[in-house]
Kinemage of the C-alpha trace (Angstrom):
@kinemage 1
@onewidth
@group {chain A} dominant
@subgroup {mainchain}
@vectorlist {calphas} color= white
{ca met a 1} P 4.269 15.210 15.533
{ca ile a 2} L 4.023 13.689 12.053
{ca pro a 3} L 4.001 16.260 9.210
{ca gln a 4} L 0.783 16.375 7.197
{ca phe a 5} L 2.517 15.037 4.079
{ca phe a 6} L 3.305 11.702 5.762
{ca arg a 7} L 0.058 11.157 7.643
{ca arg a 8} L -1.476 7.698 7.198
{ca leu a 9} L 1.354 6.760 4.854
{ca cys a 10} L 1.965 3.300 6.357
{ca asp a 11} L -0.771 0.692 6.512
{ca asp a 12} L -0.118 -1.883 9.214
{ca ala a 13} L 0.372 -5.260 7.510
{ca ala a 14} L 2.081 -6.945 10.453
{ca val a 15} L 0.386 -10.314 9.877
{ca phe a 16} L 1.885 -10.638 6.390
{ca pro a 17} L 5.438 -11.697 5.369
{ca pro a 18} L 8.107 -11.077 6.367
{ca gly a 19} L 6.674 -10.094 9.770
{ca asn a 20} L 4.058 -12.854 10.039
{ca ala a 21} L 2.820 -11.612 13.418
{ca pro a 22} L 0.022 -13.607 15.092
{ca leu a 23} L -3.266 -11.780 14.622
{ca asp a 24} L -3.802 -11.038 18.317
{ca val a 25} L -0.278 -9.650 18.583
{ca ala a 26} L -0.813 -7.500 15.485
{ca val a 27} L -4.039 -6.081 16.910
{ca gln a 28} L -2.452 -5.178 20.250
{ca gln a 29} L 0.560 -3.654 18.511
{ca his a 30} L -1.704 -1.627 16.218
{ca leu a 31} L -3.596 -0.235 19.199
{ca glu a 32} L -0.277 0.785 20.739
{ca tyr a 33} L 0.728 2.505 17.497
{ca arg a 34} L -2.556 4.393 17.426
{ca ala a 35} L -1.836 5.686 20.944
{ca ser a 36} L 1.789 6.611 20.229
{ca thr a 37} L 3.463 9.894 19.308
{ca phe a 38} L 3.705 8.646 15.705
{ca ala a 39} L 0.040 7.612 15.448
{ca asp a 40} L -0.558 9.948 12.502
{ca leu a 41} L 1.918 7.991 10.364
{ca val a 42} L -0.129 4.812 10.752
{ca gly a 43} L -3.003 3.962 8.436
{ca leu a 44} L -5.268 0.941 8.521
{ca leu a 45} L -4.700 -2.477 10.033
{ca val a 46} L -4.634 -4.903 7.093
{ca val a 47} L -6.281 -8.290 7.671
{ca pro a 48} L -6.874 -11.288 5.376
{ca ile a 49} L -10.560 -11.458 4.512
{ca asp a 50} L -10.819 -15.096 5.557
{ca arg a 51} L -9.529 -14.247 9.063
{ca val a 52} L -11.708 -11.254 9.867
{ca thr a 53} L -13.946 -13.301 12.199
{ca glu a 54} L -10.865 -14.112 14.323
{ca leu a 55} L -10.540 -10.473 15.343
{ca glu a 56} L -11.219 -9.854 19.031
{ca leu a 57} L -10.968 -6.120 19.450
{ca gly a 58} L -12.797 -4.842 22.500
{ca thr a 59} L -12.970 -1.485 20.717
{ca arg a 60} L -13.878 -0.088 17.317
{ca met a 61} L -11.159 -0.443 14.703
{ca gln a 62} L -11.014 0.480 11.037
{ca val a 63} L -9.462 -2.218 8.855
{ca ser a 64} L -8.596 -2.999 5.279
{ca leu a 65} L -9.309 -6.548 4.133
{ca thr a 66} L -7.235 -8.417 1.547
{ca ala a 67} L -8.928 -10.779 -0.903
{ca pro a 68} L -6.155 -12.787 -2.580
{ca his a 69} L -8.526 -15.347 -4.104
{ca gly a 70} L -10.394 -12.847 -6.205
{ca pro a 71} L -13.454 -10.621 -6.418
{ca gly a 72} L -15.830 -13.526 -5.921
{ca thr a 73} L -14.773 -13.885 -2.264
{ca val a 74} L -15.416 -10.273 -1.278
{ca glu a 75} L -19.167 -10.171 -0.726
{ca ala a 76} L -19.166 -13.094 1.744
{ca gly a 77} L -16.118 -11.684 3.511
{ca leu a 78} L -17.784 -8.322 4.001
{ca arg a 79} L -20.878 -10.019 5.436
{ca ala a 80} L -18.650 -11.863 7.895
{ca ala a 81} L -16.975 -8.580 8.841
{ca asp a 82} L -20.395 -7.025 9.504
{ca arg a 83} L -21.010 -9.782 12.072
{ca thr a 84} L -17.655 -9.261 13.803
{ca ala a 85} L -17.836 -6.980 16.841
{ca gly a 86} L -15.803 -3.795 16.639
{ca val a 87} L -14.777 -4.149 12.987
{ca thr a 88} L -15.326 -1.301 10.535
{ca val a 89} L -14.184 -2.150 7.014
{ca val a 90} L -13.171 0.999 5.159
{ca ala a 91} L -11.146 -0.583 2.338
{ca ile a 92} L -10.755 -3.829 0.446
{ca glu a 93} L -7.627 -4.915 -1.456
{ca val a 94} L -8.570 -7.374 -4.185
{ca glu a 95} L -6.309 -9.536 -6.311
{ca val a 96} L -7.582 -10.680 -9.692
{ca pro a 97} L -6.100 -14.162 -10.277
{ca asp a 98} L -6.232 -15.435 -13.838
{ca gly a 99} L -9.687 -16.871 -14.485
{ca thr a 100} L -11.506 -14.649 -11.978
{ca asp a 101} L -13.936 -11.915 -12.933
{ca ile a 102} L -13.731 -8.335 -11.688
{ca asp a 103} L -17.467 -7.966 -12.332
{ca ala a 104} L -18.149 -9.687 -8.989
{ca leu a 105} L -17.154 -6.417 -7.301
{ca arg a 106} L -20.366 -4.824 -8.569
{ca ala a 107} L -22.156 -6.637 -5.737
{ca ile a 108} L -20.420 -4.461 -3.121
{ca thr a 109} L -22.920 -1.976 -1.726
{ca gln a 110} L -20.872 -0.657 1.211
{ca asp a 111} L -19.262 2.764 0.931
{ca ile a 112} L -15.654 1.576 1.057
{ca asp a 113} L -12.472 2.159 -0.944
{ca ile a 114} L -11.965 -0.674 -3.428
{ca tyr a 115} L -8.342 -1.269 -4.401
{ca val a 116} L -7.816 -3.692 -7.279
{ca glu a 117} L -4.369 -5.215 -7.752
{ca ile a 118} L -3.232 -4.565 -11.308
{ca pro a 119} L -2.036 -7.862 -12.859
{ca arg a 120} L 1.523 -8.006 -14.114
{ca asp a 121} L 0.579 -9.844 -17.310
{ca ser a 122} L -1.394 -9.362 -20.512
{ca arg a 123} L -4.554 -8.563 -18.518
{ca arg a 124} L -3.078 -5.323 -17.171
{ca asp a 125} L -4.742 -2.893 -19.566
{ca his a 126} L -8.124 -4.622 -19.322
{ca val a 127} L -8.116 -4.436 -15.519
{ca phe a 128} L -6.868 -0.833 -15.602
{ca asp a 129} L -9.799 -0.009 -17.901
{ca ala a 130} L -12.283 -1.626 -15.505
{ca val a 131} L -10.792 0.139 -12.480
{ca asp a 132} L -10.955 3.453 -14.306
{ca glu a 133} L -14.498 2.944 -15.558
{ca arg a 134} L -15.911 1.952 -12.173
{ca gly a 135} L -14.137 4.466 -9.978
{ca tyr a 136} L -12.044 1.908 -8.103
{ca arg a 137} L -8.473 2.470 -6.950
{ca ala a 138} L -5.311 0.674 -8.056
{ca leu a 139} L -3.027 -1.549 -6.027
{ca phe a 140} L 0.553 -2.134 -7.165
{ca arg a 141} L 2.653 -5.004 -5.850
{ca thr a 142} L 6.135 -3.631 -5.240
{ca gly a 143} L 7.772 -6.712 -3.727
{ca gly a 144} L 7.341 -10.083 -2.119
{ca val a 145} L 9.074 -13.217 -0.894
{ca thr a 146} L 10.764 -14.024 -4.234
{ca ala a 147} L 12.890 -11.884 -6.543
{ca asp a 148} L 10.389 -12.025 -9.409
{ca met a 149} L 7.732 -10.351 -7.233
{ca his a 150} L 9.775 -7.124 -7.293
{ca pro a 151} L 8.921 -5.182 -10.481
{ca ser a 152} L 11.655 -3.375 -12.363
{ca glu a 153} L 11.897 0.402 -12.427
{ca his a 154} L 10.385 0.383 -15.911
{ca glu a 155} L 7.423 -1.796 -14.969
{ca leu a 156} L 6.554 0.200 -11.858
{ca ala a 157} L 7.107 3.491 -13.678
{ca ser a 158} L 4.671 2.357 -16.364
{ca glu a 159} L 2.040 1.506 -13.758
{ca ile a 160} L 2.443 4.824 -11.940
{ca tyr a 161} L 2.292 6.702 -15.246
{ca glu a 162} L -0.880 4.875 -16.279
{ca ala a 163} L -2.542 5.584 -12.935
{ca ala a 164} L -1.711 9.299 -13.182
{ca lys a 165} L -2.888 9.515 -16.782
{ca arg a 166} L -6.237 8.019 -15.777
{ca glu a 167} L -6.351 9.996 -12.495
{ca ile a 168} L -6.574 6.766 -10.504
{ca his a 169} L -5.536 6.856 -6.848
{ca phe a 170} L -3.159 4.017 -5.919
{ca lys a 171} L -1.387 2.316 -3.034
{ca ala a 172} L 1.418 -0.219 -2.908
{ca ile a 173} L 1.941 -3.488 -1.091
{ca ala a 174} L 5.095 -5.376 -0.133
{ca gly a 175} L 8.768 -4.682 -0.551
{ca leu a 176} L 8.971 -1.028 0.489
{ca his a 177} L 11.136 -1.610 3.540
{ca his a 178} L 13.376 1.445 3.254
{ca ala a 179} L 13.341 5.045 2.080
{ca ala a 180} L 15.550 4.586 -0.997
{ca arg a 181} L 15.984 1.907 -3.630
{ca asn a 182} L 18.406 -0.699 -2.323
{ca thr a 183} L 19.749 -4.218 -2.600
{ca asp a 184} L 18.615 -6.335 0.340
{ca leu a 185} L 21.695 -7.561 2.196
{ca his a 186} L 20.035 -10.817 3.264
{ca asn a 187} L 18.564 -12.121 0.020
{ca gly a 188} L 20.008 -9.909 -2.722
{ca phe a 189} L 16.591 -8.696 -3.928
{ca glu a 190} L 16.413 -5.306 -5.616
{ca gln a 191} L 13.898 -3.323 -3.548
{ca his a 192} L 12.080 -0.109 -4.329
{ca gly a 193} L 12.247 2.771 -1.851
{ca phe a 194} L 9.104 4.339 -0.511
{ca leu a 195} L 10.453 7.855 -1.045
{ca asn a 196} L 11.194 6.922 -4.663
{ca val a 197} L 7.584 5.819 -5.122
{ca ile a 198} L 6.243 8.961 -3.445
{ca leu a 199} L 8.334 11.194 -5.711
{ca ala a 200} L 7.502 9.205 -8.842
{ca ala a 201} L 3.808 9.584 -8.042
{ca glu a 202} L 4.258 13.327 -7.548
{ca ala a 203} L 6.145 13.633 -10.835
{ca ala a 204} L 3.564 11.580 -12.739
{ca his a 205} L 0.827 13.749 -11.307
{ca ser a 206} L 2.691 16.763 -12.727
{ca gly a 207} L 2.948 15.199 -16.205
{ca ala a 208} L 6.278 13.316 -16.159
{ca arg a 209} L 6.675 10.496 -18.688
{ca val a 210} L 7.702 6.903 -18.029
{ca gly a 211} L 11.409 7.487 -18.657
{ca glu a 212} L 11.526 10.291 -16.104
{ca leu a 213} L 9.717 8.140 -13.556
{ca glu a 214} L 12.205 5.315 -14.116
{ca lys a 215} L 15.065 7.646 -13.247
{ca ile a 216} L 13.334 8.699 -10.017
{ca leu a 217} L 12.679 5.068 -9.032
{ca ala a 218} L 16.353 4.244 -9.639
{ca ile a 219} L 17.780 6.839 -7.212
{ca arg a 220} L 19.667 5.130 -4.386
{ca asp a 221} L 20.872 8.197 -2.502
{ca glu a 222} L 18.396 8.607 0.353
{ca glu a 223} L 19.717 12.071 1.224
{ca val a 224} L 18.960 13.267 -2.291
{ca leu a 225} L 15.466 11.813 -2.096
{ca ala a 226} L 14.844 13.309 1.341
{ca gly a 227} L 15.946 16.738 0.133
{ca ile a 228} L 13.476 16.635 -2.750
{ca val a 229} L 10.626 15.292 -0.618
{ca ala a 230} L 11.194 18.038 1.954
{ca gly a 231} L 10.399 20.589 -0.717
{ca val a 232} L 7.135 19.003 -1.873
{ca glu a 233} L 4.044 20.995 -0.955
{ca gly a 234} L 0.380 20.060 -0.897
{ca glu a 235} L -1.301 16.686 -0.606
{ca arg a 236} L 0.497 13.417 -1.338
{ca ala a 237} L -0.384 11.921 -4.753
{ca phe a 238} L 0.323 8.385 -3.502
{ca ala a 239} L -2.218 6.942 -1.037
{ca ser a 240} L -0.210 4.603 1.208
{ca phe a 241} L 1.800 1.412 1.345
{ca gly a 242} L 1.476 -1.713 3.420
{ca thr a 243} L 4.378 -2.659 5.667
{ca ser a 244} L 4.855 -5.515 8.087
{ca ser a 245} L 7.027 -3.243 10.239
{ca ile a 246} L 5.833 0.303 10.905
{ca arg a 247} L 9.113 0.944 12.707
{ca glu a 248} L 11.252 0.484 9.584
{ca pro a 249} L 9.870 3.427 7.577
{ca leu a 250} L 9.472 5.467 10.772
{ca asp a 251} L 13.146 5.005 11.654
{ca asp a 252} L 14.198 6.023 8.130
{ca leu a 253} L 12.006 9.135 8.183
{ca val a 254} L 13.386 10.180 11.576
{ca arg a 255} L 16.990 9.522 10.552
{ca leu a 256} L 16.545 11.593 7.387
{ca gly a 257} L 15.041 14.489 9.337
{ca leu a 258} L 11.660 14.278 7.592
{ca val a 259} L 9.772 13.644 10.843
{ca pro a 260} L 10.807 14.632 14.371
{ca pro a 261} L 12.345 12.029 16.724
{ca gln a 262} L 9.637 9.954 18.383
């Protein structure tokens, strides 16, 4: 059984790098996860918005759609999802490429969670303001296929602090492969740990400043992190993170004694 604190922590992004699973394989695997002993750990299946019509489900499934080409692509993608048998869209994850306009999201009439990726450039504060004003949620990119896609402790701490200050719910995508901050042995990338992010979100929610959050994000001792997490009570301040391998965070949580063996 998955403890309440970790329920729906991991969104299933199997079709994205580095997993790159074929869509039909990802769907079947997701259904198996949802029927497993660790089903409560698993959140939504994440699907590119331009591939939603390729879904062949045979059952009802809740999904989150990604819109990497901007807010202007969302309305048409949601209409396509409405025509796709079995699909229930409950969230949308929207990038805001330079030159695109967040105002296009006003056209969304469905009752879904709207996550807007906060740009890592001079537009950050403007987009944060819009997300705050309109009641959207924030999306932080915590990694990717190149080293520069992994934000520093300071950058991520600043984003988490800003979200807490504005009382904006957030999730993360990419790069959170393991419990603690680490250096990837294959490519040398500095990667954030998902327990670090969870604890930083908790601390920010309790009023911690950016410098304190940086220190939490820099902790590399997974046993230390696990000990602190085990003592956290109440609801999780951090929504979820997307992972191309549900098994990776599950294995870490089991090994650290935070969830029972599955």
